[in-house]
N, C-alpha and C positions, 0 to 999 in steps of 0.2 A: 596284590600287595595289599593291607589295609590302612585308609588316608591316615597321613600325622595329623596333625593340633598342634601348634605351640602353645595355646591357652585354652580348655575347656569351653570358654564364656563363643568358641569361635563353631563349636556342635551345633549351641543353642542357634546361637544366629545365623548357620548354614539352614536351619529349619523354620527360622520363625522372623527371621533379619528380610529386608526392605520394606520397602516405603505400606502394604497392605496391606501382610499378612499380622500381625499382631491386630489388626483393625476385626477384619475379619473374626479374627477369635473373640475378641470381646463380644461382638454380637451376636454371636453361637455362646456368648456362655448365658444366653436369658435364652438360648431352644431353638430347638431346628430351624431353620430359615430355608427358602426358598432361593435359587439364584434370584430372580428379580425382587423378593424383600433386601438382598443385600445392596442390588443395584442403584436402590432405590432408600438406603439409608447410608450407598457413600457415592454421592454422585460423580466424585471426582476419576470415577475409576473407570478404566471402557472394561465392555464386556468380554472383549479376547483376553485382557489381565485380570480380570474376576476369575475369567475362567481358568484361566494358568497356574495362579494361584490356589485354586481351591483341590485342582489335578494334583499338586506339588503337597498339600498340607494333605491330600487323601493316599499320596504316594507313598511319606512319609507316619504315615498310622495318624494323624490327629484326627482329621476328620473323618467323619462320612459318609459316603454319600448315596441313598436311600431316594431307589424307585419305584413308583408305582406304577403297575400296570394296568394306566387307565385312558381315555380316550378323551382330551388330547394328554400327555404326559405327562408326571408329573415330577418332581426331583425336588428332597430335602438335605438339607447338609444337619449335622450334628456332630458336638466334640464327641470323639473315642476316652474312654476310659482313659490313656495313655495322654490324649490333647487335655483332660482335666484335669491331669495334675503340672498344666501350664499356667493354670487358673492365681495363683500364689506372685507368679512374676508377673502377670496382664496387671492384676489391680496394682502390685507398686510400680509397673509402669504409669499406669491414668494417675496415678496418686500425683507421681513426681512432677507429670506433665503439668495437674494440676498447679502442684504448689511456682513448677516453673508459666505458669500462661500469670500468675499470679504477679512475682514479681518483677516480668517483664510490662504486664499491661495491665497492673494493681487490678482492672475490675475485671473480673472471666468474664460471666454476663457478657462484655465486650466484644468478645473473641470467640466465645467457645459458644457453637449452636445449641439449641434446646432441643435435649434430646434425652431419654432416657437414660442411655450411659452419662448422661451428663452431671445426674439429681445426686 
């Protein structure tokens, strides 16, 4: 039997909801990233959680996992074409978050890390 949703946003949140998935996706809009790069960019995430979130995003067809046949092995992640369809949503979430930070704290530089994502 097919899953039932009360409202379509539930389907969206099922795929990109949670604390980390949108953050991972925002980083991937800037290009391919290795797991270690993502971990460095998101110091608050555990390795276990990062791996779990990447696997779920891969299962849902949002990211590609690229394995290179090298020693030591190298793995990169990138957005799929389907994943790129989330770019507008991610941009809107970032814009709203910035407005919220300014409303709550006045100066975004006081609470927002200096990052390529925040320029």
